[in-house]
N, C-alpha and C positions, 0 to 999 in steps of 0.2 A: 419155542414151539415150531414145529416143522409144518407149515401150512402148505397144502398142495391140492390140486384138483378142484379148485373152487369154481362155482358156476353162478353166473347171473345172466338173465335173459338178454340176448342180443340177437340181431337179425340172423347172423351166421356164427354160432358159437364155435370156437376152435379150442383145442386142448390147451394151447399156450395162453389163452386169455379168458378161459372160463373160470367161474368162481362159485362153487357150490356152497350150501349153508354149513358144510362140515369142515372141521380142521382136525388133523391128526396131531397129537402132541406126545412128547416123550416124558411129560411131567408125571411125577408120582401121584397116583390117585388118592393116596392118603389112607388106603384101606378103609377100615370102619370109621375113621375120623373125618370122612367126607362132610364138610360143612360145620364141624364142631368149633373150629378156631375162628373162622371168618377173617383171618389175616394172612398175608403172604410176606415174602421178603426174608427178614432175619429170623423168623420163627423156626424152631427146631422141627425136623420132619417127625410127624407123629408116628407112634408104633402102629402096627397093623390092627391090634385089637385092644380097646380100652378095658382095663381091669383084669387083664390076664388072658387065659385060654390059649396062650402061645405054645403050650406043651402038646397040643393036638398035632398029630402028624398030618402034613399036607399031602393032598393027592397030586398026581402028576399029569393026568390026561383029562381031556374034556369029558370023556365017557365016565370016568371015576367021579369027576366033579358033579355031573348031572345026577349021579346016583346017591349023593349025600342026602340025608334026611334030617329033619329038625326035631328036637326033643320038646316035649311038653307044649305042643301047639294047641291042644284042646280038641274036643270032639266035633265042633261045628264044621259043617261042610257047606260053603256058600253055593247057591244055585242061581245063576243069572237067568232071568225069565226071558222067554222068546218073544213076549208081547212088546218088548221095547227094543229100540235100535241098539245094536252092538257097535262100539266105536272101532272095531278092528277093520283093517282095510277091506273095501268092497269093490275090488277091480276098478280102481279109480280111473283107469285110462279107457274104460269101455264106454261106447256110446249108449245112450239110453238108460243108464243106471238110474233107478229111482230109489232113494234111501227110504228106509222105514220111518225116518224122521219126518218124511213128507206126508205120511198117512194123516188125512184130515181128521178122522175120528179120534186118533191119538192126540193130535194137537188140540182139538176142542176139549178133550178130557183134561188136558193140562190147563187150559184156560179156566175150566170149572174149578180145578184145584186151586188156582190162583185166587179166584173169586172167594172161595171158602176160607182162604187163609188171610184175608185182608185185616182181620181183627186179631190175628195171632201175634204174639210177642216173639215168636221164632224169627230169626233174622230174615227180613224181607228185602233188604237192599242188596241185590246183586248189582254191584257197582258198574257192571258192564252193560246194563241195559234196562233194568226194570223201572227206572225212574220215569220213563216216557210212555209207559203203558196207560191206557185209558181206563175209566171206570171208577174214579174216586180215589180218595187218599187211603194210605195204609198205615198201620200202627208200627211204631219202632220202639224197641226196648231201651231202657236206660243204658245198658251196656252198649247198644248200637249207637245211641246218641253220643256217648262219650268217645267212642272210637271214630265216629264221623267227624266230630268237631273239636275234640280236645285230646286226641291220641298222643301218648299212651294212657293219659288220665291217671287212674289210681292203680294201674298195674305195677308190679314190683319193678324197682330200678334194675338196670342191667348189672350183672356181676362184673367184677374186675377180671382181667385176663387170668390172674393167679387163682381167683375163686372159681372161675369157669373150668380151668384145667384140673383143679383139685376135685371138683364135682365129677368130672368125666372119669378121672382115674379111680375114684372110690366107688363108682357105680358098678353094679353087677352086670357083666356082659349079657347082652340080649341073645336070644337063640339065633338071630341073624348074624350077630358078631361071631358066634361060635362056628357057624358054617363058613363065613368069610375067612376065618383064620386058617381053614384047611384048603382054601383054593388059591393057587398061585396068581399073583397079580397079572401076569402075562395072559392068563386065560380070561380073567375078568375084564380086561381092557381091550379085548378084540372087537373091532368095529365091523363085525360080520353077523350074519344071521345066527350062526352057531354061538357067537359070543352073547348076542341078545337073548337067545334061548337059555343060556346058562344063567344070565342075570335074572330072568323070569323064574328059573328053577330055584334060585336062592331066595327070591321073594315069596314063593309059594308057601302058604301056611302061616305067614307072618301075621301078627295081630297089629293092626293099624287103627289109630283113633282119628276120626274125622271131627274137627272142631267147627261146627256150623254146617248145616246142610245146604244153605242157600235156597234159591227158588227151585221149583220142581224141574226146571230145565237142566239142573245139575245132576239129574238122576243117572245120566250116562256114566258119571265118574264112579258111582257105586256099582253099576253094572260091569264096568271094566275091572274094578277090584275083584268082584266075584268071579269073573272069567279067568283072572290070574290066580285064583285060589287064595286070595288074601281075606282074612277074617276081620271084618270091619266093626268097630264100635262107634256110634254117632253120639256126640255131645251137642244137645240142642234144647230149646225151650220145650216143656212137656207137650204142647199142642202142635208141634211141627208135623208137617205132612210126611216127613221121612220116617216116623215111627212105624208106618205101615210096612216098611221094607223088612222089618224083622219077621213079620208073619209070612211074607212072601219068600223068605229064605235067602234074600239077597245079602243082608247084613246079619251079624251075630247078635248085636246088642244095641239098644237105644238107652242112653244114659241121660236122664232129664236134669237140666240145670235151669233154675229160675233166672231168666235174662232181664227181669225188671230190677235186679240188684246192681250194685256198683261193679265196675270192672274188677276190683280187688276181690269181691265176694265171688264173682263168677270164676276167677282164677282159682281160688281155694277149693271151690266145689268141683271144678273140673279136675284139679290135681288129685283130690280124694278118689274120684271115680277111676282115674287112670291107674292109681296105685292099687286099686282093688281087683284089677283085671287078672284073670288066671285062677282066682280062688275057687270058682265054681266048676272048673274043668271044661267050660264051654269054649273058651279061648285060652291062649297062653298069656303070659305077662306081656306088657306092651313092648313092641319092637320099634314103633315109630309113630309120630304125630304129624298130621298134615291138614291143610285146609285149601279149598278152592274159592274161598270167600274173602275178599279184600279186608273186611273189617275184623276178621279173626287172625290176620297175620301177626300183629304184635302179641296177641295172647299166645299163639302157638310158639313163637320164638322164645317166650319166657317159660312155657311149660317144658319145652325141649331142654333149655338151659338148666332148669331146676332138676330135671330127671336125668341129665347127662346123656341125652339122646342127640343124634345128628339134627342140625337145624341152623337157621340163620342166627347171627348174634342179634339180640334186641337193639343194640346201638345202630347197627346197619339198617334194620327195619325202620326204626324211628326216624333216621335221617332220610330214608327214601320216601316216607309218608309225609314229611314236612318239607314243603316246597322251598322254603328259605334255606333250610339246612342242606338240601340237595344242591342248591346253587353254590353254597359255601364249599361243599366237598369238591365240586367240579373246579372251582376257582383254585383251591389248594393243589389240585392235581394238574393244573395248567391247561384245563380243557375249556373250550369256548363257553362263555357265560353271558347271557343277555343282561343289559342294564336292568336293575331291579331295586325296589325299596320296600321294606316291611313297614306298613302303616299301622301303628299301634293305637292311634286316636285321630279324631277329626282335625286336630291342630297340625298334623303332619301331612295332610292331603296336598296342600299347595306346594310344599317342599318336594314331595314325591313326584309331582307333576313336572317340576323344573329339572329334577335329576334324571328321570326316566325319559321324559318327552312323550310325544304322540306320533302315531297311534300306540296304544298300550292295552294290556289285558289285566283285569282285576281278578284275583283268585283268593278265596278264604284259605289261609295258610295250612289248615289241617283238614280241609274239606275233601270229600271223595266224590268220584263219578261226575266231575265237572260241575258240581253243585255250586251255584253262585258265580260261575266263571263268565265274564262278560267283557267285550271289547269297548274301549272308550277312545274318542278321537279329539277331545278338547278338554280344557280345564273345567269348563262348566259341566260337561257331561261326566267328568271324573268326580266332581263333588256330589252330583246327584246320584250317580251309580254307587259310590261308596256308602252314602247314607242309606240307600235302598238295601244294600247287602247287610249292613250292620243292624238296621232296624229289623229286618227279617230274622236274623240270628238272635237278636235281643228279645224277641217276643215268643220264642219257643218255650213251651211248657211241657214238662213230663208229668202226665196224669195217669196213675195206675200203670206206670211203666211205659206208657205210649207217648210218642212225640206229637204234639199238636200245636196249633197257633192259638194264642190266648193270653191270659194274664194270670199272675199268681193269685189274684182274687178269686179265680174260678175253682180253687181248691187243689190245683196241681203244684208241682215244684218248679220254680223258675229255673229254666235251663241256662240262664245267662252265666251262672256261676260255674257251669261245667263246659261251656262253649268258648273256645278261643276266638275272640272277635278280631284278631289281627288279620289284615288283608295284604296280600302281596301284590304290588304293582310291578308289572314286568313289561319290558319292551316287546311290542308285537312282532312275532316272527312271521315273515312272509314266506312264500314258496310252498312246494308240495310236501305233504306229510306222509310218513311211513310208519308201519309197525315192524319191529324187529323182535322175533321170538327166539330166545336164547336158551340153550342148555349148557350150564357150566358144570365142570367136574374137575377136581384136582387143581383148581385155580385158573383153568383155561377154558375157553369156550369150545364145545364139541359140536355145536350146531347153532346156526344163526340164519333163520329164514326171513327174507324181506318181503313185505306186502305193501303196496301203494294204497293210500287213502285218497279219495276224491276230495274236491274243495268242500269245505264245511259251510253250513248255512249260518251266517253271522246275523246278529251278534251272539247267538247261543252256541256256536261251534258244533252244530249237529252234523254228524257224518252223512255223506250222500252215497258213497259206494267204496268198495275196496277190491283189489285184484292182486293175485299172486300166481306166478312170480312177478316181480316188479318190472315195470315198463321204463324206468328211469335209465339213463345212460350207465354203462358198466362202471365207470370211474365214480359216479355219484353213489351207486349202490355200495361200492367198496368203502367209500369214506363214511357213509351212514352206518354201515355195519361195524366198522372199526370204532366209530364214536360210541355206538351203543354198548359195545363190549367194554370200552374204556370207562364209561360211566358206571357200569355195574362194578367194575374193579375199584373205581374211585370211592364207591360207597362201602368197600371192603367186603363184598360178597365173593365167595369162592366156589359155591356149589348150589345147584337148584335150577328151576325153570323161571324165566323172567320175560315179562311183556314190556318192551321198551318202545316208547313213542318219540320220534324225532322229526325234524323238518330240514329239508335242504333249502336254506335261505339264500338270498343274494350275497350273503357274507359267508357262505359255507354251511356245513352241517351243525345243527343245534339240538340239544335234548329238550323234550317237553317233560317227560317223566319216566321213572323206572317203577314198575310194579313187581314186587317180589313174590310172584306166583304166576301160574298159567293165566293167560288172558281168557276172558269170557266170550260170550256170543259165539261167533263162527270161527274163532281162532283155532280150536282143537281140530275141527273138521278140515280147515284150510291146510294145516301142516301135515295132517294125515293123508289127505288126498294128493296134495301137490308133491310132497317129499317123502311120504311113507313114515313120518316120525310121529309117534303117539306121545304127546306131551303129558297125558295123564300117567302113562306108564313111567315116564322119566321122573315125574313128581314122586311116584312111589319109590323108585330107586333112590332118589335123593334123601327122602325121609328115613330110609332104612340103612343108609350108609353104603349103598351099593354104587360103584362107579358107573357113570353114564358114558356110553360110546355108541350112540344110535347109528346103525348102518344107513347111509344116505346114498341114493343113486347119483351119478354124475349129471344126469338130465332129469328134469321134473317129470313125474308120472303123468301129470295133466296140468292144465291151468284152471283156476277157479276165479269167480267173481261173485260178490255178494253185497247186500245192502239191507238196511232197515228203511222202509219207505215212509217218509215223513208226510203227515197230513198236509195237503196243499192249502187247505182253508179250514176254518172252524165250521162245525156243523154236526150232523148225525150220519153215521155209517148206514148206507142203503142196503147192501147185501154182500155176501162173500162168494156168490156163484161164479164170477169170472175167475177169482183166485183159485177156487177148487178145480175148475176146468184146466187152468194153466198147470196145476201141480202134476198133471198126468202127461205133460209133454216130455219129449226126449231132452236129455242133458240138463234137466232140472232136478237137482238133488232134493231140494224142498222148496215149498212155497207156503210158509206158515202164517196163519192169521194171528195177529196180536190184539185184535179187538173183536167185538161181537156186533152183529147187526142191531141198529137202533141206539148204540152207545154214542154219547156226545164226545167229540174230539176237539182238540185245540190246534189251530193253524198258526203260522208264523206271525200273523197280524195281531194275535192276542197273547203270545208268549211262546214258551218252549213247545215246539210242535210234538204232537202225539205220534208214536210209531204205529203204523197201520198193519204192516206185515213184514216178514223176514224172507228174503229171496236169496237162493244160493244155486249157482249154475256152474257147469263145467264147459270147457272148450279145448280145442286143439292147440290154441295159443292164448296168451293173455289178452291180446287185442280182440280176438274172436269172442272170448268169454265176456269181456266187458261190453262189447257191442250187443251181444245177446241180452245181457242184463239191462242195458239202456233201452232196448226195444220193449222189454217187459215193463219197465217203469213207465214208459209212454202209453201203455194200454189202460191206465187208470183201473187197476185190478181191484181196488177197494174204493168204490165211489163214495164220495161224501156230499151230502145235500145241505146247502146253507139254510 
C-alpha cells in the first residue's frame, strides 16, 4: 500500500510529517466481492461480479457511469423528513453553528419515546450508551440476552470457506452487482468528490435491510439512507418505535420478528422476511443487510453468508466479540497482548491472580457495553468481585422474553443456561485511551481517524471526555493507528467500518477491543465534522459491495470535544434550565438532556453513575475545544439535589 499525506495534530504540521486518517492503496477493491471472503494472502482474486453478469458492456467515463440505472428497484421513494437533523456536513468549520440535534423540544420528545419503550422487547441495549440512562430498568428480549452473554448462542455455525464461496457463486447477482459490473474499477476507486458521488449513485435505489433499529437516537441512520435514495426494510420486534418510520415515508417496510424467541428462531424468521422482498413491487429484492446495533452483528454476518451477500465472516465477528478469542488472534499475529486468564470457575480465581497479577480488570467474556467490567487491585478484591459478577449473571431470569433479576421459582426461565459465566482476568492497561474509527476496503484501511478519550472514572471505567483530532504526540498517534489496523486484520476482517479502542501504555500501544460496526454516541458526528467522512454512508457502501474511498482533507475541518456528564452524586435532578440556556451558545453543536427533572440518579458512591447530559462542542483547535468543554462541565448544568 502506498501511504502518503497522513495527518495528525501537531503544533506546526508540515507536509513531510503530517499524517491524515487516509491512505491511498493500489490493492484491488475486489469488485462486488468486498467483504465476502474475509481472508487475505493466498486467496484467489475474486471476480468482479458473483454469479455472472460479466457480459454487460462497461461504461468508460464518469458521466456514463452516473447515468446507469437499476432494474426492478420497486416503486417506493424514500422521503427524509425535515423535522430531524440530517447527518450531511453542516459547514463544520463555521463559528456559531447550532445543529438541529441540539433542539431541546426534539431531544425531550426522544426522551418521551425512550420512556414509552421501556417495556418493549425491541432491542433496547444500544451498547454505546443507554445502559447509564436514569429512570428505571428496561426489558430485554431473549435474543438480546443470548447475544449479550452467550454470543453467538443458537445462531447457525459459520460456513467453511468452500461452502461460503459456493454460496456466493450460486447466488443470483443483486441489482447493485449488475451496476458495478458495468463500472470500471478505476472510476469506483477514485478518492475524490466525483468518485464519492459515483458510489452514491450506485447505491441509490438499493434495497437494504436494517436488522435492529436500536434506540431512537439511531434515527439519523434511517434519515441518511432516505437522503441517499436507499429503500430500507427494518427487522425488529413488533412494538419497536421504528415502525412509525414507514408512515413517515422514511423507510419502505417494517418486518416484525418476535425477539422473545431464541437466536435460531429469530434468524429463520429474518431470513424468510428478507427472501420475500421484491414480491410486492414496493422494493426490489435485497441488495444488502446492515446493522448499527452491536448485538445484531453476529446475526447479520450469518444472514449475509446464507444469502451470498457482502458482509463479515461469522468467524471474524465471533472472535471480535469474544474477548479471550480476540487476545488469542492478536497473539497469533505477533501483536502486543496483555497477560490474561480465562476464569471458568471459582476454583481458578487464585491461579488467575498469580498469573496475571495486580492491578487487573475483570470482564465477562461475552459481555457487551462494559457490563460487569471492573478493576481489582488485590487477591481479596479479586475473589469478592468475581463472585459478585458471577452471582449477578447467575440470577438473571427471562420472563415473557424480558431479562430480570429473580429466580426460576418466579415463573421465568433461568438464564444461567444461556449465559456464559466465564470471566476474563486481564492485566490492567495504564495510559491514555483512544478511539480509532476505521474504514476498510479491499483488505486495506482507507481512513483511520484518532480521537482521545479522557481518564475514566474507576472502578467502572466511565468516560469523562473525548477530543478529535488527537492531542497525543505524532509518533504515538501513528503507532496507535497502526496497531488498530493490524488488529482488524488479525481478526481477518477485510472490509467495513470499525470502532477500535486502544491505549498508549507505558509498554507501548495495546488493544482494548474491536467493534465490527460504526461506533455509537458521538462517533458519527465527530468524524463528519472533523474530517468530512460520513461513516453511515461508508457502512452502506460496504454492505452493498461498493468499494470505499472517502475523500479526506489534508487538514481537519475543525476540532471537536464531547462528553457524557456523569452524575457527581446520588439524588434527584433539580431542573434543566441551565442546560437549555447553554444549548443556545456559540460553538455548541448540542447540549442534550439524558434525564428529566425530578428523576433519581446514581452517583459514583452508590454504583455506576447515571449520565445526565450529552455535550458536543467545536473549536479552532483540539486544545480550545477541550478547554471549552471543561468550562461547561464546571458549570453544573444539570444540578442534582441529595
